[in-house]
N, C-alpha and C positions, 0 to 999 in steps of 0.2 A: 184373468182379470188383473191380478196383482202386477203382472209384467207390463200391463198397459197404463198403469197409474203414472209412472215417470213420463211417458209420452204425452199423456193428457195434461200433466202439470206443465211440461215444457211448451205444449201448444197454447195453454192459457197464458203462460209467461210471454210467449212470442206475440200473442194477440195484444197483451197489455203493452209490450214494448212498441209494437206498431202504433197503437193509439197514442202513447207518450211521444213517439217520434213525430207523429202527425201534428199533435198539439204544439210541439216545439217548432216544427216547421211553419205552422200558421203564425206563431208568435214572431218568428224570424221574418216572415213576410210582412207582418204589420210594422215591425221596426224598420224594415227596409223601405216600406211604403212611406213612413214618416220622413226618412232621410231623403227619399226621392222627391217628395212634395216640397221639401225645403229647397232642394237643388233646382227643381224645375221652376219654382216661383222666382228664384234668383235669375234663372236663365230668361224667364219671361220678362222680368223687369229690365234686364240688360238688353234684350231684343228691342223692347219699346224705346229704351234710351238710345240704342244704336240707330234706329230708324229716325228718331228725332234729331240726332246729331248729324246725320247724313243729309245735308241740305238738299241735294239733288233728289234723293229718294223721298224725303219728307214732302218736297214740293210736288213731285210726280204723284205720290199717293194722295195728298190733299186735293190736288186739282182733279184727279180722277173721281174721288169720292164726291166732290162738288158737282161733277158733270152729270151724275145720275145714270150713267151708262150701265147696261146690264152685264157686259162682259169685260173683264179687265185685260189689259195688254199682257201677253205672255212674258215680256221682259220685266214688267212690274212684279208679276207673281214669282218669277225666278229670283229676282233681287230680294224679295221678302223671304223666300224659302232659304236662300243662302245666308241671309242675316240671322235668321232664327237657328239654322243649323250650326253656325259658328258660336252662337250664344250657348247652345246645348253642349257643344264640344268642350267649351271652356269650363263647364260645370261637370264634365265627365259623364254625360248622358249619351250613350252610344246606341240609340234605338230610333226607329222611324217615328217622327212626330207630324201630325196633321195640324193645320191652322185654318182659322176662318176669321174674317172681320165682319162684325155685325153691328146693328145699333146696340145700345147698351143693354137692352132687355132681350137680346138675341131673337128678335121676332123676324128679322130679315137678314139674310146673308148677302153681303155686298161683294166679297172677294174671298176665295178659298184656295187651298193647296190642291194640286191635281188629284190626289187620292181622297179628297173630301167626300164623305157620304153622310148626308143629313140624317139618315136612319140610325146610324151607329155612332155618330159624333156626339161626344159628351160635352154639351154646352155648359159653361159655368164652372167646370171642374177647375180649370186653370185659366183665369181671365184677368185682363187689365185694360184700363182706358188708354187710348192712343195719346201720345205726347202732345204738348201744346203747340209745337211747330207744325205738326200735321193738321191739328184742329184750326190753327190760324190760316194756313194756306187754303184749307177747305172753306172757311168762312169768307175769306177775301174773294174767292172766285166762284162762290155759289151763284147759280143762275136764278135761284128763287130765294127770296128773302126769308121765307119761312122754313127753309131747309135747315135741319139740325145736323151739326157736324159732330155730335157726341157719339163717337164710335169706340168699340172695344175689340181687342185682339184675344181670341180664344185658342188655347192649345189642347191637344188630346193625343194620348198614346194608345193606338188601337190594340197592341199586344202587351199591355201593361203587366198582367199577371205573369206571362211568360218571361218578360224582361226581369221581373223581380225574382223569379225562380232562378234565372240565369245568374243574377247577382249573389244568390245563395248557394252557388256550387260547392263552396267549402263546407257547407252544412248538409246539403242534399245528398251528394254522391257518397260521402262516408257513411251516412245513415242507411242509404240503399244497399251499399256493400255489406255493412254489418248485418242487415236484415236477411240478405241473400245467404250469407255464411251461416247464420242461425237456422234459416230454413233448410239449407243443405244438410246441416248437422241433424236437424229434426228428421228429415227424410231418411238419412243414414241410420239414425237411432231406431226408427220404426222398422226399417228393413232388417236391422240387426236383431231386434227383439223378435220379429216374426221368424227369422232364420233360427234363432236360439230356441224358440218355442217348437219349431218343426224338428230341430235336431234333438231336443229333449224328448219329444214324442217318439222319434225314431230310436233314440237310445233306450227308452223304456221297452219298446217292442223288441229291440235286439236282446236286451237282458232277459226278457221273458222267453224269447225263442232259444237263447243260449241255455237258459236254465232247463227248459224242456228237453233240448237236444242232449244235454249232459246228464240230466236226471234219469232219462229212460235207460241208457246203457249202464249208468251207475247202479240203478235198481236191479237190472238184469245181472250185473256182475255180483252184487251182494247176494241175490237169491241163488245164483248158480254156485257161488262159493260155498254157501251153506249146504246146498244139495250135494256138492262134490265131497265135502267133508263127511256128510252122512253116509254116502256110498262107500267111501274109503274105510270108514269105521265098520261098515257092515260087510267088508271084504268083497266089494263089487267094483274093481278097478276099471272095467270097460265102461260102465255107466258113469263113473267119475270122470273118465276121459272125455266123454261127450259134454259134460258140464264145463270142463276145462276149455274145450274147444269153443263153447259159447262165450266164455269169459274172454278168450283171445279175440274173437270176432267183435265183441262189444268194445273191447279195449282199442281195437283198430279204428272203430267208428269214432270214438272219442278223440283219438290221435288225429284223425283226418280233420275233424271240426276245429280243433285247437290250431292245427297247422294252417288252416285257411285264414284264421284271424291273424296269426303271427306273420304269415307270408305277405298279406296285404299291408300290414303295418310296416314291414321292412321295405316294401316297394315305395310307400309314401314317404318314408324317412330317407330314402336313397341308399339304404344298406342292402344292396343286392348286386349280384354279378351274373351277367348273361353269358351262357356258354353257347355262343353261336357256332353253327356249322351248317353245311349244305344238307338239307333234308329233302327226301323224295316225297312229294306231295301225295301221290296215289298210295304209296306204301304206308305213310304215317297216318293219313286220314282213314285209310282202310282198317288199320289196327284199332283206331278209336271207335269206328263204327261197329267193328266186330264185338267190342265190349258191350254194346247196347242191344245186340241181336236177341239175347235170351229174354230181355225185359220189355220188348216192344209190344207183344201181344197183337192187337189188331192194328197198331200203328205201323207206318212204313217210312223208311229212310231211303232216299235216292241220292246218288252221287254223280255229279257231272264235272268233268275237268276239261278245260279248253285244250285244243290241239297246240302242240309246241310248248306247253307249260309243264315242265318236269319237276323243277325244284326251286326252293328259295333259301335264303340265308337267314336262319332264326335259331332261337333256343328251342330245341325239340320238346323238352319237358313242358315249358311254358306254352308252346304252340298247342300241344295236346290238351293242356288244361283249359286253354281258351275255348277250344272246340268242345270239350266236355261240358264246360259251363253253358255254352250256347245250346247244346243238345239237351242238357238237363232242364233248362228253362222251357224249351220247346215241348218236351215230353210232359213235364210236371204241370205246365199251365195250358197245354194244348187240348186237354180233354182225354176221354177214353180212347178215341180213335183219331189220330192226328197224322197228317202227311207232312213229312219233313224233307226239304230239298237242300242239299249242300252243293253249292255251285262255285267253282273256282275258274276265274278267267284272267286274262292279262289286260292291264290298263296302264298304258305308258310304262313307267319303270316299277310298277307295283303288281303284285298278285292280289286280285280282288276276290275275297272269300265271303259268300253270302250264305247265311243259314236262315231259311224261310220255313214257316209253319202255317198250318191252316186253322190255328186256334182262334180264340175269341178276340184277340187283338188287345191293344192298350189304349185307353181313352187319351185324347190329345192333351188334357190337362196334366197328365202324369208322365208324358214322354220325355220331357226335359230332365226330370229328376231321377230317371231309372238308373243312370250311371253314378249317382251319388252313393257313397258308402252307407250301408245299412238300410237304404230306402227300398220299400216293397210296395207294389201297387195294391191298393185296397181292393178286396174282392167282396162280392155281394154278401157272402155269409162269413165274413172275416177271413183271416189267413188260414184257409183250409189246407194249403200246401206249406209245410214247414220249411224254414230256411232262415238265413241270417241277412239276406239282402246284400251279399258280398259279390255274387257272381259277375254281374255286369260291371261293377266297379273294378274288379280284378281284370276283366277283359280289357277295359279302357286303359288301365295302367300298363298292362303288358304290351298292347299294340302300340301305345305312344312311346314307350321306352325303346321299341324296335324302330321308331321313326315313321310309324304309320298313323292311321286315324280310324275312328269307328263312327258309324252312322246307323241310327235306328229309324225304320219306317214302319208304321202300323196304322191300320184302319179297324175300328171296332167291328167285329163280326167277319173280318176278311183276313185275319192273320197278322203275323209280324215277321219282318225281315231285319236281321242285324248284319250289316256289311262291315268288314274290316279290310284294310289295305296293308299289305306286307311288302316291304322293299325286296326287290329281286336280288339286289347285291348289297354289299356293305356300304 
């Protein structure tokens, strides 16, 4: 829980920052809207003035308004659209603008731009009476005396909010970039905290296992030393020799455990030297399998080597240790009676060695982590099989420094297969 507190605080800070940035963005939009309103009102005023000063356009528009016709000539609409666009451009407004000419109270639309839509058009947002020249031409040519020439020009920007955001690029994109960086940092922090938590758990398990593995032979050595001294004192050297032999065996066990840890550390730090040579696969693998024959019990090991595959170039000692680690795992975790198959075949320029067992298999959730140093797959009744979780990590390191790769395939209840590829030549 304590490790999660920084992530929670950063998450709250990120949420607060997002809220502040959103509020600042809205303030920026409002300020930009005020600037835009001022500019478009100037543009509207200039457009009305330009129509009034253009005698031909003013006459054409006035006469058409007085005619009461339902549809405006395309040339008139295009001329008005061009005049309004020029007024907008002079004010620095680079967005699509719709327009409509109505009576002053916007109850009837007389003329509009091609993209005009009465359902979405915002009447009255930006509006101004037409100039006196247009009104005069309308009044002079009106067919009906009671016709009112009091008309207004309305402007509307359909995508106003998008336009305002575009004008705030200098504020919007740096804010988004900063938020993305903070979010990425938060994700990285959470992943790091989880990884550290997992490594801390693995480290504690490793220390417990190491303590147990070293404590047992240490206790045996201590007890055997005491018994050997007693036998020597009582003049029984043969019995003392038996206890000394036990001390020697237990000391070898401790030495092997310590060497495993030191060897893996040297591999990861790069302080290693491979003594590669041509090794005969059938001979070397047979020697390793012979070591396990006395301890197999009801279990069985079968060896298959493909035709034409005689040797590879590798460090013999490390190659044997890789095979030993794979066999150890198959025997220890496979149950009381497990069938093991060691199969070697040729695949392109590699020797493919697979060690398969008929054991309980590994759950999919743990398969990616089995090659991590110190990682051990949880078992139903705890880690009933003792070890450090170094075997598969060592296998991966050795195979990769030889230029090969390792793959694990497993199905719960159907066994596990670990396949390694070894280069046939340097």
